[in-house]
N, C-alpha and C positions, 0 to 999 in steps of 0.2 A: 503494501497500501504506502503510497507516496501523503507526503506527506505538509501540512500544510506550513504555518506560522509555526505551531509548537509543536515541541518533538515528540511528544504522548501524547494521552486521553488517559481517562481514569472516568467509569462509571458511578453510582451509585446510585442508591434509590432506597427511599422515606416508606411507609406502613401501606402505605395507599394501597398501592399492587404490587405487588417485588413480585409475583407472578412475570408478570409480564416482562417484568427489569430483570428477571433473566432470563428472560428469551432473550430479551436485545442484545441484551452484552451474551450471550452465544453464541448469535449468529456474527455479530461483531468479532467473536475468539474469545472475548475476555473472559475474565469473572468479575463481578461486584465487585466494587473498593471495599472495604470491611469499615464498617462502622456500626455504632449501635445508634437506633434511635427508640430513647423509653419515655417514662416519665417518669417524675414525680410525684412522691406520695399526694403533694397536696393538684398535682393533676398541671402540672409547668413541664412543656417537653423538653423531655434530654440529647443534646444531640454532642456525639463523641469521635471523632473520627479518629481512626488506628494505624494512617498508611502517607505518607506527607502528599503532596495536592501539588507543593510548590513549582511553577516557571508552566502549571499542567496544564490540558484544556480539558474543562471537568466537564459532569453531564452529573443534573440531579433526577432523575423520573421519578414522577409523584402526582401524578392526576388529583385536584382537590375534586373528589365527592367525596360523600359520607362518606364518615363525619369529617362532615368540609368546613367546618375553621380549627374540627382539631390537623388534619391532614395541608388546610394550606398557613398554619405557624409548623410545623411540623418543616415542611418547602421552603419556608423564610428563616429559618435558625437553621439548616444547612447550608443556605447560602449563604447566609453571615459564615457561619461555620466555615468554611472551604473559601470565602471572602479574606475571612480575618487569617489562615493557609497561604495566603500569598499567589490561590490559585491564577493561570494565567488566566482563564476566561473559566465562568461561568456561564454555565446554559440551562435555563430552566426546561428541563423537559415536559408537558405536561398535559397528554391526550389528552384528558378532559377540562376545560378551567370550567370551573365552578365561578354561579354569580353569572352569571352573561346574560343570561335571559331579563337581569336587573339593568338594563344601557341604556335605556334615554326617561327620559319623566315620562311621564305616560299618563300622569296628572300633579296638580300642584305638591310641593313640598314630599316630591319622593324622592327617593336617590336616587344615581345611577353609580352603584355597586362592581359593576364592571371596571368603570375608571377608577375606583377605588381599589378594587385587586389587582389593576394593572401598574398599581402606583404604587403598592404596597412591595410588593416583586420585584418591582427595579427598585425605588427603593432598599433593600436587603440589598441589593448589591445582584440582578443575575445584570449579564450583557444580553445573551438573547432570549427568546422565548422560542420553542418550538410547541405547535401544537397542533391542535385535528379540526377542524369540522367546527369554526365557534359560531355559540346561537347568530350570529351578525358578524357579518367578512367583516362592518366598521371597525372590531372591536381590537383591529390590531392596528388602527389610527390610538387609541386610546394612548400606549404606550411611545414611550419616546428610546428606547432601545430597538434592534432588529427582532423581527416576529414573523418566523420561518411555518407559512397553516399548507397543514399537509392536509391535507386530500382520501377520502373515506371508498367515494365512490366509488372509484376500479377496481379496487373488492368487492364490492355487491357488485359490479354489472363483470367481472370476470367468472363472478358464481350464478349468475341467471346467465350467462351465456350456455354453461354448459348444461343447464339446464333444459335448454333448449323448445320455451315456448311460441306455441303458436299466437295466433290475435290476441299479440299483446298492448297492453296499454299504460302507461306509466299515469302511476295517480298526486295530484298533490295532498295531502289532506285538509289544505289549508291556503290561505291564499298568502301565506308565509316560507310557505317553502313549492313557487312557484318553481323559480331559478333549479332547484337542485331537482326538481319534478322533469325537469330543458335538459339537465345534464345528461340524466340518467337514458332520458328516449333519446337519444343525439346517438350516441352508438348503438346503437337499433334500432332506428331510422323508424320512426313510431309512434303515433300520438300520445299527446297529455289531456286528462282529462282535473276537474277540480272541481272540488269540495267546495265549494262555499257556505262555510259556518259561523253562527255569531258563538263566541264564549260569554255569558250573562256571566258568568262573578268565577274566580281565581279554579283551575285544575278541573272547570264544567262545562260540557261542551253540546252545545247541541249541532245538528246534518241538518242544514234549508236547503240545497238542492247542488244538485250532480253539473259540472257545466262540462260536455266535452260523447262520446259516443263510448258507452262503455258494456252496452247490449251484449250477451254473449258470447264476453271479451274475456282473457285473461290478464288480470291490473297487478300493478306492484303496488303497495302503496310506501313512497317515500318520503323521509321526516329525520329531522338531525340528531331525534334523543324522542326514544321509550320511557315517560315518564309515571303518570297515572294508567296512562293506556286507555281512557276517555277520548280522547281524540282520534290516534290510530283507530276504533274499537268500535264506532260510532261512523265511520267514517266507510268501515270495512261493510257489516252492518249496513250500510245503507248504501252499498253498492252491490250487493247482493239482491236487496229486494229489490230495485229495479238491474235486474239479468244479469250480472253478473257472471261470466262463470266458475272461475276460484280465484280468492284472494290472496295475496302475497303481501305480507309488512316486510323491507327494508330501514333499519337506519342505524344512522353510527354509535351513537352513546345509548349503554344499558342503562338507564337510573332504576327503574321498577321500581317505581313509590307508592304504598299506600297499597290500595285495591289492583295494584294493574295488574297482578297475576290471577287473579278471579277473573276478570275482566277480559283479559286473556286468551287464558282456559276456554271463556265460556264463548266467546265468539265466534263467528267465520273462515276466518283467517286462520288458512292450510297450513303459513308456514310464517315464521318470524324470524327471518338473518339480524345476528345485530352482531356487529364487533366488540375488539376485549377489551377498550380506553377505560372497563372499569370492572372489575372483578362483580363475576355469576356468582352467587354462593352456593353449592349441589342443592342446597332445597325449593332456588328459585329457575332451577333449569327444568321448561316444562318440555315434553314433546315434541311439543309445536316446533320448539325456539330451538333454532340452530345459530353456534355461533364464531367466528374468523379472526384468527388475529390478524392485530394490525403492527406485529413484531418486524418483519421483515423490512417494511416500509419504513419506520421509523427506523432502523439499522440502519437501509443506506444515506437514507435523509442525517441523522448523524454522523456515517463516514462523510459525505461530501460536506456536509457543518466543516468536520475534521479536516480534510484535503481542499476544501475552498473550491468545490466543484458545483454546481449550477445544484442545486432545490426543483426546480422549475422543471428543469428537463426529465425527470422523474417523471410527470404527468403525458409528457411528448411522447414518451415510449410504448 
């Protein structure tokens, strides 16, 4: 491997998703750096590094998923630890960026927490952020440091190419995911449909109308995340009620909170494809759920960052 500015690199992980971190490190031909991330008896985070990072390109892998605040603090304290240990460059690898949905003022006196989190990570000492499928792409602009925004779509497209479904339509479950649906429809050269819904309050969605021809078609619902699964399950049920053949769901981030599992199990969704940006415990692995790994993509991106190669070419190939 050719080297960039730095002579070598090291990879560390917090407690959020050690399995993904180990998989990424294995693909890169490395082991995770020796570090202990634990808690004091009063709940404060304790970080100890057991090997030198002086002058090295350092990667800290930590999605800020549930418990969001604990994982965010672990990430920031690990960044501070390697900064004070004279790391050459600090790369925060955040496969899932928590608080991304709080990206604007929806009503008076709302905080813009996605910007606050960006400021916290930057202030902690990160020199770069590597993430995947932000809820809103403009969150990249909340940082004053480079952000490498990876796309999970090629992984999902590859999977569905191998399924070779006919009469295919890509469906956006709401207006916010239309560009995502278009991106998935393009490689298949198929049309899109849009679910027009109105959300009366947080985590409650109501199906209103379907724009597009879905009768007798195989439909793939595409979203960036599955949280309580109300949106995706209501959309799937509406599609079948309007004459769709089989309904599949695809998303990057498997949050799966609250009644998500019950809703997915009871829904008409034939198969739900998720990426492992967030760990899914065994008890949440329904027979309908299939998980694909983002580790090869993150490993390749991290190697390219180290060697100063293009990241965008990953998605041109």
